[in-house]
Biotite code that builds the C-alpha atoms (Angstrom):
import biotite.structure as struc

atoms = struc.array([
    struc.Atom([5.691, 33.087, -34.473], chain_id="A", res_id=1, res_name="GLU", atom_name="CA", element="C"),
    struc.Atom([3.117, 30.793, -32.846], chain_id="A", res_id=2, res_name="GLN", atom_name="CA", element="C"),
    struc.Atom([5.085, 27.721, -33.923], chain_id="A", res_id=3, res_name="VAL", atom_name="CA", element="C"),
    struc.Atom([8.369, 29.007, -32.520], chain_id="A", res_id=4, res_name="ILE", atom_name="CA", element="C"),
    struc.Atom([6.871, 30.334, -29.272], chain_id="A", res_id=5, res_name="ASN", atom_name="CA", element="C"),
    struc.Atom([4.535, 27.329, -28.891], chain_id="A", res_id=6, res_name="ARG", atom_name="CA", element="C"),
    struc.Atom([1.629, 29.438, -27.675], chain_id="A", res_id=7, res_name="LYS", atom_name="CA", element="C"),
    struc.Atom([-1.373, 31.234, -29.097], chain_id="A", res_id=8, res_name="SER", atom_name="CA", element="C"),
    struc.Atom([-1.258, 34.845, -30.117], chain_id="A", res_id=9, res_name="SER", atom_name="CA", element="C"),
    struc.Atom([-4.491, 36.770, -30.738], chain_id="A", res_id=10, res_name="GLN", atom_name="CA", element="C"),
    struc.Atom([-6.500, 33.557, -31.014], chain_id="A", res_id=11, res_name="ASN", atom_name="CA", element="C"),
    struc.Atom([-7.560, 30.669, -28.810], chain_id="A", res_id=12, res_name="SER", atom_name="CA", element="C"),
    struc.Atom([-5.186, 27.888, -27.797], chain_id="A", res_id=13, res_name="ALA", atom_name="CA", element="C"),
    struc.Atom([-7.250, 25.428, -29.844], chain_id="A", res_id=14, res_name="ALA", atom_name="CA", element="C"),
    struc.Atom([-7.078, 27.566, -33.000], chain_id="A", res_id=15, res_name="VAL", atom_name="CA", element="C"),
    struc.Atom([-3.355, 28.114, -32.498], chain_id="A", res_id=16, res_name="SER", atom_name="CA", element="C"),
    struc.Atom([-2.744, 24.371, -32.112], chain_id="A", res_id=17, res_name="GLU", atom_name="CA", element="C"),
    struc.Atom([-5.089, 23.147, -34.855], chain_id="A", res_id=18, res_name="ASP", atom_name="CA", element="C"),
    struc.Atom([-4.563, 25.842, -37.503], chain_id="A", res_id=19, res_name="ILE", atom_name="CA", element="C"),
    struc.Atom([-1.068, 27.235, -36.989], chain_id="A", res_id=20, res_name="TYR", atom_name="CA", element="C"),
    struc.Atom([1.181, 24.902, -34.997], chain_id="A", res_id=21, res_name="ARG", atom_name="CA", element="C"),
    struc.Atom([0.213, 21.285, -35.719], chain_id="A", res_id=22, res_name="ARG", atom_name="CA", element="C"),
    struc.Atom([0.307, 21.462, -39.546], chain_id="A", res_id=23, res_name="PRO", atom_name="CA", element="C"),
    struc.Atom([3.535, 23.467, -39.690], chain_id="A", res_id=24, res_name="ASP", atom_name="CA", element="C"),
    struc.Atom([6.620, 21.342, -40.593], chain_id="A", res_id=25, res_name="PRO", atom_name="CA", element="C"),
    struc.Atom([8.708, 23.233, -38.044], chain_id="A", res_id=26, res_name="LEU", atom_name="CA", element="C"),
    struc.Atom([6.458, 21.884, -35.273], chain_id="A", res_id=27, res_name="THR", atom_name="CA", element="C"),
    struc.Atom([7.256, 18.310, -36.283], chain_id="A", res_id=28, res_name="ALA", atom_name="CA", element="C"),
    struc.Atom([10.951, 19.176, -36.449], chain_id="A", res_id=29, res_name="HIS", atom_name="CA", element="C"),
    struc.Atom([10.874, 20.833, -33.009], chain_id="A", res_id=30, res_name="LEU", atom_name="CA", element="C"),
    struc.Atom([9.161, 17.792, -31.522], chain_id="A", res_id=31, res_name="HIS", atom_name="CA", element="C"),
    struc.Atom([11.157, 15.158, -33.377], chain_id="A", res_id=32, res_name="GLN", atom_name="CA", element="C"),
    struc.Atom([13.016, 13.993, -30.245], chain_id="A", res_id=33, res_name="ASP", atom_name="CA", element="C"),
    struc.Atom([9.775, 13.641, -28.290], chain_id="A", res_id=34, res_name="VAL", atom_name="CA", element="C"),
    struc.Atom([8.174, 11.728, -31.155], chain_id="A", res_id=35, res_name="ILE", atom_name="CA", element="C"),
    struc.Atom([11.147, 9.382, -31.458], chain_id="A", res_id=36, res_name="LEU", atom_name="CA", element="C"),
    struc.Atom([11.224, 8.809, -27.682], chain_id="A", res_id=37, res_name="GLU", atom_name="CA", element="C"),
    struc.Atom([7.519, 7.995, -27.763], chain_id="A", res_id=38, res_name="GLY", atom_name="CA", element="C"),
    struc.Atom([8.004, 5.532, -30.593], chain_id="A", res_id=39, res_name="GLN", atom_name="CA", element="C"),
    struc.Atom([10.945, 3.897, -28.799], chain_id="A", res_id=40, res_name="ALA", atom_name="CA", element="C"),
    struc.Atom([8.853, 3.629, -25.622], chain_id="A", res_id=41, res_name="ALA", atom_name="CA", element="C"),
    struc.Atom([6.020, 2.031, -27.595], chain_id="A", res_id=42, res_name="ALA", atom_name="CA", element="C"),
    struc.Atom([8.387, -0.535, -29.115], chain_id="A", res_id=43, res_name="VAL", atom_name="CA", element="C"),
    struc.Atom([9.907, -1.266, -25.694], chain_id="A", res_id=44, res_name="GLU", atom_name="CA", element="C"),
    struc.Atom([6.434, -1.702, -24.196], chain_id="A", res_id=45, res_name="HIS", atom_name="CA", element="C"),
    struc.Atom([5.423, -4.045, -27.010], chain_id="A", res_id=46, res_name="ALA", atom_name="CA", element="C"),
    struc.Atom([8.621, -6.034, -26.560], chain_id="A", res_id=47, res_name="THR", atom_name="CA", element="C"),
    struc.Atom([8.022, -6.286, -22.805], chain_id="A", res_id=48, res_name="ASP", atom_name="CA", element="C"),
    struc.Atom([4.378, -7.303, -23.082], chain_id="A", res_id=49, res_name="THR", atom_name="CA", element="C"),
    struc.Atom([4.493, -9.567, -26.122], chain_id="A", res_id=50, res_name="VAL", atom_name="CA", element="C"),
    struc.Atom([7.472, -11.807, -25.558], chain_id="A", res_id=51, res_name="ARG", atom_name="CA", element="C"),
    struc.Atom([6.406, -15.106, -27.114], chain_id="A", res_id=52, res_name="LEU", atom_name="CA", element="C"),
    struc.Atom([8.069, -15.547, -30.493], chain_id="A", res_id=53, res_name="ARG", atom_name="CA", element="C"),
    struc.Atom([6.397, -17.488, -33.300], chain_id="A", res_id=54, res_name="TYR", atom_name="CA", element="C"),
    struc.Atom([8.324, -18.870, -36.252], chain_id="A", res_id=55, res_name="ALA", atom_name="CA", element="C"),
    struc.Atom([9.589, -22.010, -37.906], chain_id="A", res_id=56, res_name="GLN", atom_name="CA", element="C"),
    struc.Atom([12.256, -23.610, -35.700], chain_id="A", res_id=57, res_name="VAL", atom_name="CA", element="C"),
    struc.Atom([15.014, -22.823, -38.198], chain_id="A", res_id=58, res_name="GLN", atom_name="CA", element="C"),
    struc.Atom([14.005, -19.125, -38.185], chain_id="A", res_id=59, res_name="ASP", atom_name="CA", element="C"),
    struc.Atom([14.263, -18.698, -34.401], chain_id="A", res_id=60, res_name="LEU", atom_name="CA", element="C"),
    struc.Atom([18.070, -18.504, -34.368], chain_id="A", res_id=61, res_name="GLY", atom_name="CA", element="C"),
    struc.Atom([18.433, -21.163, -31.699], chain_id="A", res_id=62, res_name="LEU", atom_name="CA", element="C"),
    struc.Atom([21.543, -23.214, -30.929], chain_id="A", res_id=63, res_name="PRO", atom_name="CA", element="C"),
    struc.Atom([21.403, -26.614, -32.649], chain_id="A", res_id=64, res_name="ALA", atom_name="CA", element="C"),
    struc.Atom([20.697, -28.631, -29.478], chain_id="A", res_id=65, res_name="THR", atom_name="CA", element="C"),
    struc.Atom([17.917, -26.255, -28.411], chain_id="A", res_id=66, res_name="THR", atom_name="CA", element="C"),
    struc.Atom([16.414, -26.311, -31.904], chain_id="A", res_id=67, res_name="ALA", atom_name="CA", element="C"),
    struc.Atom([16.393, -30.132, -31.789], chain_id="A", res_id=68, res_name="ARG", atom_name="CA", element="C"),
    struc.Atom([14.617, -29.997, -28.410], chain_id="A", res_id=69, res_name="GLY", atom_name="CA", element="C"),
    struc.Atom([11.949, -27.642, -29.767], chain_id="A", res_id=70, res_name="VAL", atom_name="CA", element="C"),
    struc.Atom([11.536, -29.683, -32.959], chain_id="A", res_id=71, res_name="ARG", atom_name="CA", element="C"),
    struc.Atom([11.183, -32.963, -31.037], chain_id="A", res_id=72, res_name="SER", atom_name="CA", element="C"),
    struc.Atom([8.747, -31.561, -28.465], chain_id="A", res_id=73, res_name="GLY", atom_name="CA", element="C"),
    struc.Atom([11.129, -32.185, -25.541], chain_id="A", res_id=74, res_name="GLN", atom_name="CA", element="C"),
    struc.Atom([10.864, -28.520, -24.514], chain_id="A", res_id=75, res_name="LEU", atom_name="CA", element="C"),
    struc.Atom([7.087, -28.261, -24.871], chain_id="A", res_id=76, res_name="ASP", atom_name="CA", element="C"),
    struc.Atom([4.856, -26.756, -22.229], chain_id="A", res_id=77, res_name="THR", atom_name="CA", element="C"),
    struc.Atom([1.067, -26.775, -22.396], chain_id="A", res_id=78, res_name="ALA", atom_name="CA", element="C"),
    struc.Atom([0.939, -24.539, -25.472], chain_id="A", res_id=79, res_name="ALA", atom_name="CA", element="C"),
    struc.Atom([4.493, -23.438, -26.346], chain_id="A", res_id=80, res_name="THR", atom_name="CA", element="C"),
    struc.Atom([8.108, -24.519, -25.909], chain_id="A", res_id=81, res_name="ALA", atom_name="CA", element="C"),
    struc.Atom([10.351, -23.267, -23.108], chain_id="A", res_id=82, res_name="CYS", atom_name="CA", element="C"),
    struc.Atom([13.973, -22.528, -23.912], chain_id="A", res_id=83, res_name="LEU", atom_name="CA", element="C"),
    struc.Atom([15.160, -22.100, -20.316], chain_id="A", res_id=84, res_name="ASP", atom_name="CA", element="C"),
    struc.Atom([12.942, -23.596, -17.619], chain_id="A", res_id=85, res_name="PHE", atom_name="CA", element="C"),
    struc.Atom([15.390, -22.727, -14.829], chain_id="A", res_id=86, res_name="ASN", atom_name="CA", element="C"),
    struc.Atom([15.843, -19.052, -15.656], chain_id="A", res_id=87, res_name="HIS", atom_name="CA", element="C"),
    struc.Atom([12.327, -17.686, -15.783], chain_id="A", res_id=88, res_name="SER", atom_name="CA", element="C"),
    struc.Atom([11.650, -13.987, -15.287], chain_id="A", res_id=89, res_name="PRO", atom_name="CA", element="C"),
    struc.Atom([8.761, -15.050, -13.033], chain_id="A", res_id=90, res_name="PHE", atom_name="CA", element="C"),
    struc.Atom([10.692, -17.120, -10.468], chain_id="A", res_id=91, res_name="THR", atom_name="CA", element="C"),
    struc.Atom([14.039, -16.729, -8.685], chain_id="A", res_id=92, res_name="PRO", atom_name="CA", element="C"),
    struc.Atom([16.975, -17.334, -11.027], chain_id="A", res_id=93, res_name="ASP", atom_name="CA", element="C"),
    struc.Atom([18.025, -20.966, -11.052], chain_id="A", res_id=94, res_name="GLY", atom_name="CA", element="C"),
    struc.Atom([14.721, -22.274, -9.687], chain_id="A", res_id=95, res_name="ASP", atom_name="CA", element="C"),
    struc.Atom([12.320, -24.197, -11.905], chain_id="A", res_id=96, res_name="PRO", atom_name="CA", element="C"),
    struc.Atom([9.589, -21.992, -13.311], chain_id="A", res_id=97, res_name="CYS", atom_name="CA", element="C"),
    struc.Atom([6.335, -22.232, -11.383], chain_id="A", res_id=98, res_name="THR", atom_name="CA", element="C"),
    struc.Atom([4.401, -19.541, -13.254], chain_id="A", res_id=99, res_name="ALA", atom_name="CA", element="C"),
    struc.Atom([1.055, -20.310, -14.823], chain_id="A", res_id=100, res_name="SER", atom_name="CA", element="C"),
    struc.Atom([1.399, -21.604, -18.364], chain_id="A", res_id=101, res_name="PHE", atom_name="CA", element="C"),
    struc.Atom([-0.537, -18.537, -19.472], chain_id="A", res_id=102, res_name="LEU", atom_name="CA", element="C"),
    struc.Atom([2.556, -16.530, -18.533], chain_id="A", res_id=103, res_name="MET", atom_name="CA", element="C"),
    struc.Atom([4.430, -18.307, -21.340], chain_id="A", res_id=104, res_name="CYS", atom_name="CA", element="C"),
    struc.Atom([2.641, -15.817, -23.595], chain_id="A", res_id=105, res_name="LEU", atom_name="CA", element="C"),
    struc.Atom([4.708, -13.060, -21.943], chain_id="A", res_id=106, res_name="ALA", atom_name="CA", element="C"),
    struc.Atom([7.962, -14.914, -21.415], chain_id="A", res_id=107, res_name="CYS", atom_name="CA", element="C"),
    struc.Atom([11.177, -14.280, -23.336], chain_id="A", res_id=108, res_name="PRO", atom_name="CA", element="C"),
    struc.Atom([12.034, -17.982, -22.884], chain_id="A", res_id=109, res_name="ASN", atom_name="CA", element="C"),
    struc.Atom([8.922, -19.126, -24.742], chain_id="A", res_id=110, res_name="ALA", atom_name="CA", element="C"),
    struc.Atom([8.694, -19.866, -28.444], chain_id="A", res_id=111, res_name="VAL", atom_name="CA", element="C"),
    struc.Atom([5.927, -21.254, -30.580], chain_id="A", res_id=112, res_name="ALA", atom_name="CA", element="C"),
    struc.Atom([6.153, -22.975, -33.912], chain_id="A", res_id=113, res_name="THR", atom_name="CA", element="C"),
    struc.Atom([3.495, -24.178, -36.326], chain_id="A", res_id=114, res_name="PRO", atom_name="CA", element="C"),
    struc.Atom([3.434, -27.417, -34.293], chain_id="A", res_id=115, res_name="ALA", atom_name="CA", element="C"),
    struc.Atom([2.109, -25.396, -31.342], chain_id="A", res_id=116, res_name="HIS", atom_name="CA", element="C"),
    struc.Atom([-0.523, -23.580, -33.368], chain_id="A", res_id=117, res_name="LEU", atom_name="CA", element="C"),
    struc.Atom([-3.400, -26.066, -32.809], chain_id="A", res_id=118, res_name="PRO", atom_name="CA", element="C"),
    struc.Atom([-3.171, -25.645, -29.032], chain_id="A", res_id=119, res_name="ARG", atom_name="CA", element="C"),
    struc.Atom([-2.772, -21.869, -29.333], chain_id="A", res_id=120, res_name="LEU", atom_name="CA", element="C"),
    struc.Atom([-5.931, -21.745, -31.443], chain_id="A", res_id=121, res_name="ILE", atom_name="CA", element="C"),
    struc.Atom([-7.792, -23.863, -28.891], chain_id="A", res_id=122, res_name="LEU", atom_name="CA", element="C"),
    struc.Atom([-6.519, -21.620, -26.102], chain_id="A", res_id=123, res_name="LEU", atom_name="CA", element="C"),
    struc.Atom([-7.762, -18.561, -27.982], chain_id="A", res_id=124, res_name="ASP", atom_name="CA", element="C"),
    struc.Atom([-11.201, -20.147, -28.399], chain_id="A", res_id=125, res_name="GLU", atom_name="CA", element="C"),
    struc.Atom([-11.328, -21.171, -24.744], chain_id="A", res_id=126, res_name="ALA", atom_name="CA", element="C"),
    struc.Atom([-10.425, -17.653, -23.624], chain_id="A", res_id=127, res_name="LEU", atom_name="CA", element="C"),
    struc.Atom([-13.153, -16.258, -25.873], chain_id="A", res_id=128, res_name="ASP", atom_name="CA", element="C"),
    struc.Atom([-15.611, -18.614, -24.187], chain_id="A", res_id=129, res_name="ASN", atom_name="CA", element="C"),
    struc.Atom([-14.503, -17.445, -20.744], chain_id="A", res_id=130, res_name="LEU", atom_name="CA", element="C"),
    struc.Atom([-15.004, -13.837, -21.822], chain_id="A", res_id=131, res_name="ALA", atom_name="CA", element="C"),
    struc.Atom([-18.588, -14.547, -22.814], chain_id="A", res_id=132, res_name="SER", atom_name="CA", element="C"),
    struc.Atom([-19.454, -16.388, -19.581], chain_id="A", res_id=133, res_name="VAL", atom_name="CA", element="C"),
    struc.Atom([-18.142, -13.925, -16.989], chain_id="A", res_id=134, res_name="ASP", atom_name="CA", element="C"),
    struc.Atom([-16.776, -10.705, -18.534], chain_id="A", res_id=135, res_name="PRO", atom_name="CA", element="C"),
    struc.Atom([-15.691, -9.159, -15.226], chain_id="A", res_id=136, res_name="ALA", atom_name="CA", element="C"),
    struc.Atom([-13.759, -12.241, -14.131], chain_id="A", res_id=137, res_name="ARG", atom_name="CA", element="C"),
    struc.Atom([-12.302, -12.555, -17.621], chain_id="A", res_id=138, res_name="PHE", atom_name="CA", element="C"),
    struc.Atom([-11.070, -8.951, -17.566], chain_id="A", res_id=139, res_name="ASP", atom_name="CA", element="C"),
    struc.Atom([-9.440, -9.448, -14.180], chain_id="A", res_id=140, res_name="ALA", atom_name="CA", element="C"),
    struc.Atom([-7.792, -12.805, -14.885], chain_id="A", res_id=141, res_name="ARG", atom_name="CA", element="C"),
    struc.Atom([-7.423, -13.418, -18.608], chain_id="A", res_id=142, res_name="TYR", atom_name="CA", element="C"),
    struc.Atom([-7.740, -10.295, -20.771], chain_id="A", res_id=143, res_name="ARG", atom_name="CA", element="C"),
    struc.Atom([-4.018, -9.536, -20.843], chain_id="A", res_id=144, res_name="GLU", atom_name="CA", element="C"),
    struc.Atom([-3.223, -13.135, -21.832], chain_id="A", res_id=145, res_name="HIS", atom_name="CA", element="C"),
    struc.Atom([-5.840, -13.194, -24.569], chain_id="A", res_id=146, res_name="ARG", atom_name="CA", element="C"),
    struc.Atom([-4.680, -9.842, -25.922], chain_id="A", res_id=147, res_name="ASP", atom_name="CA", element="C"),
    struc.Atom([-1.120, -11.176, -26.177], chain_id="A", res_id=148, res_name="ARG", atom_name="CA", element="C"),
    struc.Atom([-2.290, -14.382, -27.802], chain_id="A", res_id=149, res_name="LEU", atom_name="CA", element="C"),
    struc.Atom([-4.525, -12.648, -30.319], chain_id="A", res_id=150, res_name="GLN", atom_name="CA", element="C"),
    struc.Atom([-1.742, -10.229, -31.219], chain_id="A", res_id=151, res_name="HIS", atom_name="CA", element="C"),
    struc.Atom([0.611, -13.141, -31.794], chain_id="A", res_id=152, res_name="LEU", atom_name="CA", element="C"),
    struc.Atom([-1.899, -15.058, -33.888], chain_id="A", res_id=153, res_name="LEU", atom_name="CA", element="C"),
    struc.Atom([-2.942, -12.082, -35.992], chain_id="A", res_id=154, res_name="GLU", atom_name="CA", element="C"),
    struc.Atom([0.590, -10.789, -36.563], chain_id="A", res_id=155, res_name="SER", atom_name="CA", element="C"),
    struc.Atom([2.326, -14.126, -37.143], chain_id="A", res_id=156, res_name="SER", atom_name="CA", element="C"),
    struc.Atom([-0.196, -16.397, -38.852], chain_id="A", res_id=157, res_name="THR", atom_name="CA", element="C"),
    struc.Atom([-2.695, -16.171, -41.664], chain_id="A", res_id=158, res_name="THR", atom_name="CA", element="C"),
    struc.Atom([-6.398, -16.988, -41.381], chain_id="A", res_id=159, res_name="PRO", atom_name="CA", element="C"),
    struc.Atom([-5.765, -20.066, -43.539], chain_id="A", res_id=160, res_name="ALA", atom_name="CA", element="C"),
    struc.Atom([-2.978, -21.261, -41.221], chain_id="A", res_id=161, res_name="GLU", atom_name="CA", element="C"),
    struc.Atom([-5.242, -20.762, -38.207], chain_id="A", res_id=162, res_name="ARG", atom_name="CA", element="C"),
    struc.Atom([-8.089, -22.677, -39.885], chain_id="A", res_id=163, res_name="ALA", atom_name="CA", element="C"),
    struc.Atom([-5.771, -25.554, -40.775], chain_id="A", res_id=164, res_name="THR", atom_name="CA", element="C"),
    struc.Atom([-4.395, -25.632, -37.235], chain_id="A", res_id=165, res_name="ALA", atom_name="CA", element="C"),
    struc.Atom([-7.931, -25.706, -35.832], chain_id="A", res_id=166, res_name="ARG", atom_name="CA", element="C"),
    struc.Atom([-8.728, -28.685, -38.047], chain_id="A", res_id=167, res_name="ASP", atom_name="CA", element="C"),
    struc.Atom([-5.541, -30.427, -36.840], chain_id="A", res_id=168, res_name="GLU", atom_name="CA", element="C"),
    struc.Atom([-6.336, -29.909, -33.142], chain_id="A", res_id=169, res_name="ALA", atom_name="CA", element="C"),
    struc.Atom([-7.026, -33.169, -31.329], chain_id="A", res_id=170, res_name="THR", atom_name="CA", element="C"),
    struc.Atom([-9.092, -34.130, -28.324], chain_id="A", res_id=171, res_name="ASP", atom_name="CA", element="C"),
    struc.Atom([-5.808, -34.547, -26.440], chain_id="A", res_id=172, res_name="ALA", atom_name="CA", element="C"),
    struc.Atom([-4.890, -30.939, -27.320], chain_id="A", res_id=173, res_name="ASP", atom_name="CA", element="C"),
    struc.Atom([-8.264, -29.765, -26.044], chain_id="A", res_id=174, res_name="LEU", atom_name="CA", element="C"),
    struc.Atom([-7.812, -31.730, -22.816], chain_id="A", res_id=175, res_name="ALA", atom_name="CA", element="C"),
    struc.Atom([-4.445, -30.035, -22.191], chain_id="A", res_id=176, res_name="VAL", atom_name="CA", element="C"),
    struc.Atom([-5.940, -26.566, -22.760], chain_id="A", res_id=177, res_name="ILE", atom_name="CA", element="C"),
    struc.Atom([-8.847, -27.352, -20.428], chain_id="A", res_id=178, res_name="GLU", atom_name="CA", element="C"),
    struc.Atom([-6.384, -28.520, -17.757], chain_id="A", res_id=179, res_name="ARG", atom_name="CA", element="C"),
    struc.Atom([-4.279, -25.392, -18.291], chain_id="A", res_id=180, res_name="LEU", atom_name="CA", element="C"),
    struc.Atom([-7.280, -23.115, -17.687], chain_id="A", res_id=181, res_name="LEU", atom_name="CA", element="C"),
    struc.Atom([-8.418, -25.132, -14.652], chain_id="A", res_id=182, res_name="ARG", atom_name="CA", element="C"),
    struc.Atom([-4.834, -24.660, -13.387], chain_id="A", res_id=183, res_name="ARG", atom_name="CA", element="C"),
    struc.Atom([-4.437, -28.429, -13.053], chain_id="A", res_id=184, res_name="ASP", atom_name="CA", element="C"),
    struc.Atom([-0.997, -28.114, -14.641], chain_id="A", res_id=185, res_name="LEU", atom_name="CA", element="C"),
    struc.Atom([0.348, -25.386, -12.359], chain_id="A", res_id=186, res_name="ASP", atom_name="CA", element="C"),
    struc.Atom([3.107, -26.274, -9.915], chain_id="A", res_id=187, res_name="ALA", atom_name="CA", element="C"),
])
């Protein structure tokens, strides 16, 4: 009765919820649509906030000419590759993208391959350093970017791949990441 009516009867609301309603299979069935909507919303949110894709070039499903551009480095930005520089979600359609390179981490036009991993690792380390120096400023300016980057790294690469990429990082890679964070590369 408490499951069907969704309210307590001769007990507290907490007891009704914890003892009678929540464990009952009918409750899950009655709330199935809400649960599925919540899961769909969570997936949509994740898709909207973590846009950068990481994979081998051949696994990205790109047209042949675009794949060649990514493979050759012609489409590289400071830490990723850009598939469509003139159709950014951050600038008017048709205009060249002028967003900070940190926004590549949230852009559907951005992709990263193992070739980009050394700079992504350096960027992650640099953002960690910024967090330790001025936590309030970091939270305001960089937390969202670092969260995206760490999610990408942890979900798409192994610790061994990250360690190898760190070893492969060059002084030139570090200089680019430093310039990116100083905003020397921004338009």
